[in-house]
N, C-alpha and C positions, 0 to 999 in steps of 0.2 A: 724660705722667698717666701714674701706673698706676691699675690695679684689685685690688683687695683681694678675697679669698674666702678666709670663713671659715667650715668645716662639721666635725662628727664623721661620719665613713665609716663604713660598713653596716662594713664589717673590723673599726671602733675605730679608727684613728685621728683622733687628731684632727689637722687639717690647718691652715694658713690660707698663700698664696701668692701674689706682689705679679707682677701682668704685667704688664711697664712693653717696652711690645714694638717700643723704640726700640734696643734693648740686645741686644748680638750675645752674649749671653755667658748662662748661668744657670748659678742657686747651688741646691743642695737641703743640706737637714741634717735628721740623725733622731737626734730625739733622746730617749732614755729619761729614763725619769722614775726611775732609780731611784741611784744612787753608792756612795762608801764610808759612806755613814752607813747601808745597807742591809746590809751587811758581818757575818757571825758575829762575833764579839766578838775567838775566836781564832782567825782566819782571815782579818787585816786586810792591804789588798792586794793581794785579788781581786778585786773589781771593776776596778782595774788591769791583774792581770793577763788576767783577762778581756781586757777590751779592747783587749789587745796581740795579742793570739791569733788573736782570733775571723775574722781575713781570711788566718789562714798555714793554711788549710787546709778548701775547703768539700766536698759530696757531687761535684762537677763540677770544682772545679781543685784544684790543689798552691799553695802563697802565691806563690811564681816564677809561676806559670799565671793567677795572681787580677792578680796586680799588673802582668803585663805584657797582663793587657785591659784594666787603667785605660788605661795608654799607648798603647794602640794606635790610646785617644779623646785622648787628650792630655788627658785629668783629671787633678784637681790634686786629691786626698784627703787629711783627717787627722781622725787620733778621739783623744779625750781622756776623762778620769775625773775630774768634783768631789763634790763635797760631795753633791750633790740628784741628781746627772744624769750619764748618761754619753750623748756627742754625738759624732757620722759628721757630716761634712761636704765638700761635695766641688762644684767650679766645673767645666763644663765648654759647649764651645757648646752653642746650642740644636737641635742636631738632631741630637747625642748623650747628650741627654738621655734619652730613654727606656733609650740602651745601660747608663745610668750606672746609672740604679736598676733593672733588672733586674742587675746585678753586687750593688748592695749587698743586697739580694734575696737573692743567690746566700752573703751570707758573713752575714749577720743571719741568714737562716732556719736553714742547712747546715750551722754550724761542723761540722769535725770535733776539732780542735781535739788537731794530734798529739803524742804524748807527749813528743818531744825537742821542740817548739814553746814546750812549756809549761815545760820542764823549762830554756831558756836565759832567755825572761820572769822568771822567777825569780831567775837567778842574780845576771843585769844589774840588778833591782831592789836584789837585795841589793848589789849593788855601788854604784847612786846611794843608795842610805842611809848606807851607809859612810861614801863622798866628802860627805858634808855635814860629815861631823868637821870637812872641809879648806875649808868653806866657811861663815864665819860669819854669814852674811847668810841661806842658806838654812834657818842649822844656829837662827838667832833665830827665821823665821821659823814650822820647822814647830814649836819647844817653845811658842811666842805663840801659837801658833790652837789648841795643846792649851790651852792655860791662860784663854785665853778663851771657846772655844766649845762646853767639854767632850768626853767621851768616845765620842759621836759625828759630831757637826758637828767636833770640832777634830781629827780623824782626819787624818792623814798619805795619802796618794793614794798613795805605795811600799808603809804597813804599814809592818811592824816587822821588824828579824829573826828574831826569835824567831817571829812567826804568818807569815813567808812560809815558814819551814822546813817548817811543817808542809800547805800546798796541794798537793791532789796533781791531777790529770788530773781525776778525778773532782771533786772540790771546783770546780770551772773550769766542767765542763761541766752539773752542778748550780744553779748562777749563773747560768748565763745559762736552761735552762727555768726557773729558779724568777719569773724579772725580766725579762727577754724577752721580753715578748709584745706586742700594736696597743692593748693596754688600759693601757700606759703609754708610747705611744710620741705624742708629739710631732714632726711632719713639717711643715717649711717650708720655703720654695722662691722664688726672687725672680730674673727677668729673661725674656725674651723666649721664652716661648712661650704654650700652649693651657693655662687653668686645667681644661678639659672634659676634652682626651685626659689630661693629668697625673693627676686624682680620676679616670678610667676605669681609664691603667694601676695607681696603688697597692691599687685593691681588687683587680683582680685579682690583683697577685704578690704582695698580702699576707692575703689569705680566709684565715681560717685559720688564721694563726698566733697560736696560744695565745689566751689568755680579751681578750675583748676589751670586759670589761667593766671600766671604769675604775681606775686605779689609781696610784698612788702619785704623787697632787694635791696634798697635804697636808704641808706642810712640818714638821721638829722644831722643839720648843722652844725656844731659846735663855735660860738661866736667867745671868744675866750676875751675877757677883760681884767686888765688890769683893781684890783682893789682890795680893803685891807678891812675888816670889820672883828671885833672884841664879844665875845659872851660871857660875859659875867658869871661865877658861880663855884661856889663856896667849897673850894678844893684841898687838899691837899699840894696835886700837884697840878701843874700848868703844861695845860695840851696846845703845842704849834702844829702848825699845819700850813706849807710852803706850794703851789703850784706853779707853773710858769710852761708853755706851749713846747711842745717835742712834735713828735709825728708819729704819723698813723701806721697800724702791720701793713697796710698795703705800701706805703713807702720805699719807696731803695735802700734808703739809709735806716727803717729799722731795723735792722742786724747790727748795726753802730749801737744806737738806742737802748739795744739789749745790752747789748757789753760794757757799758758804758754805768747800766745800774749797777747789775755785777762786781766794777769794780769801786762806786758808791755804797753799795748791798748786797753783796752779793755773800757775804759768810763771816766770821768771826777775823778775817786778816782782812774785810774791806776796811776801805776808809773813811767810815763813817763809824764804826762800832769801834776799829782802831781805837779816832782822833778824838773824835765826841766821846765815846764811852770810857773806854781804860784808860787815854792820857788822860782827857782834863775830867774825867766823872762827871758830864755834864748834864747826865741821861737816864732814866730809867728805862727806858726802849726809845733806838733810834730807826731808820728807814728811811729806803728814795725806793722807789717802781712808780711804773706806769698805770692807766689807762685807757683802754683804745677804745673808743666806739665807731664804728664804720665811719672810713676814711677824718678819721680827727687824733689827734695823741696828746696827753696829758703828762708831765713829768711834775712827780709827789716827792715835798720833803718832809717826813715826819719825825715829831719827841716828842718825849714828854717827862720833865724836868721839874725843876722847884720851879716858886712864883720869882723868887730872888735873882734866878740865870736865868732868866726868861731871855732878855734880851741879848745876853751871849751865849748862848745857845743859836740864837736865832744869825746871828753876825756868823756862827760858826761853819753852819750849815752851809751858808752861802760861800764860805771861803775855802772848806772841802769844793766845793765845784769849780768854782772858780781855780782851785792848785791843779785840778785834774788835768788844765790845757798847761802848766808851769813844768810839771815835774812830774809827768807821767812816762814810767817806763817801758819798754819792752817787754818785760819780763811779770812784769802786772798784769798785762792785758795779755798775755800768753796764758797767766794763771789764771785768770775771769774768764778766758774763752775753754779752758779745758774744764771748768764747772760746768760753763751750759753747755760744753758738747756732753758730758756724761750723764748730766740730771735728763738728756734729752732720749742717752740713746736707752737710757731706764726706765722713758716712759715709755718712751719705744716698744719695750717687752712688756709694758702692761695693757692687757686687750680691749679695758678696757679704755686706758690713756687714748690708744690708738684711735680708738672709735671714735672719740670727741674732739679730736686733734683733725682728724678728717669733718668733723660738723663743723669747727672753726673754716675750716681752708675752704669750706661754702661757702662759710657765711662772707670770710672777707673778699676774696679771691677770685672765685663763685669757682673752685677748679680744684684736684684735689694735690697739694704738693708733694712729691716724694721727701722722706725724709732727711735724705741723705742729700736733695739740693739745699735744704732748710741749714743742714749743718754746713756744708760748704761755707752758704754765704755767713756762716760767722764765723770761721774758718778764716775766711780769705778778710777780717777785722782786722786794720792797720793802729796801731801811737796814733798814725800819721790824720789819717782818717778820722779818730776820735778826735781828733784839737781841731780838726779840720769840723767836724758834727757841731763841736761846742762855736765855733764861729756862727757859725750858718746857724745857730738855733739858739741864740743866748740867754741868759736868764735876768734879763731888762725889764720887762713886763711883767710882774709879781703877784700872784694871789695868793693872798695872807689870812688866817683866822689863826684868834686864839684864844682859849678854853679855859680859864681860869678864873683866880679871884685879879690879878693883876692886869692892865692895858698894858701893850710890848709900846716902847716908846717911842721905836725905829719906826713913826709913822711917812717917815721922808723913803721907804724903805719899797715902797713899789713904784716899778716902775724907774729906779737908778737903775 
């Protein structure tokens, strides 16, 4: 049985931790409420460069020395940059959690951003951006994200070649100084540790780290607009991407949206896989998913097909969404719910997943939500609620992108 503590510390950190006494492992996540949407428009890619270089030199370690220090305690640690946040996660044996926090404090609070490390990070980002031209799926994702989410949330984490060229070491240090402080920090932990000791340690380590005033807690508005674009590229495949408005994580009908996604794309028995791939053989891959920045939600359909089957694939994808309202069965709903609940329970058994789940809860809901409460909401979804969801959120405003040799002929599909 886990015991969850949630409080805002005197230093400014918002903390949620789950004590799980029988776990012989501990996970901790430091999430800054600042991401690529907070970059200056002329310096896109800056947040990623900060995240990549923050642990490559500190007040007391060079990059190699800090890496060796993490290795000495058997810690697995990683970082990432997202639309509205930047995160750092560590998994370690409980007896080394104090040392792991000390090392995270070292690079979060006292980075030096060596010139050569910044230059290498920028060069690698430029190479990765260039490599997207040889990765049609990655390129499609980049283009479609910008088209759907706009100039802030639609940015790519790696930035753009022309903006990366402008970034200097001083820009990196300034971004860290402006956005890395306890008022923007969510810390979550799960596993075998004592919450009081954890709180005392965080208070000691992060006292005085920038402003303690809460910041970065509000999301950016997504102004969804129907649109259709084609990006010509000499490929053997045609990539089709479709988006239409959904609901946010905070919305009461979000569990219904999750079950709908599972019905469409939750496994090999899902509708899209069965109908579009297995029965009709139209696609190489097909999927449905949602993306949910704070306060917003968008539903996506995607497929890779042959240029000759582009229009039929497009029509079939939309037809499968419409068909859910027409012939959805209780058995299908129950099967999808069972699959979701199984995944939720399995992930809950993973300490690092529980830690990240707590961070997501604070980020979206500003409170920890018990796993059983989330499961109960999923299990309460019915066939009628899914039909009502589709009636309330019709796919009549479409944002569409194709990448490949052929233009989609169904131009009238947007907004129909």
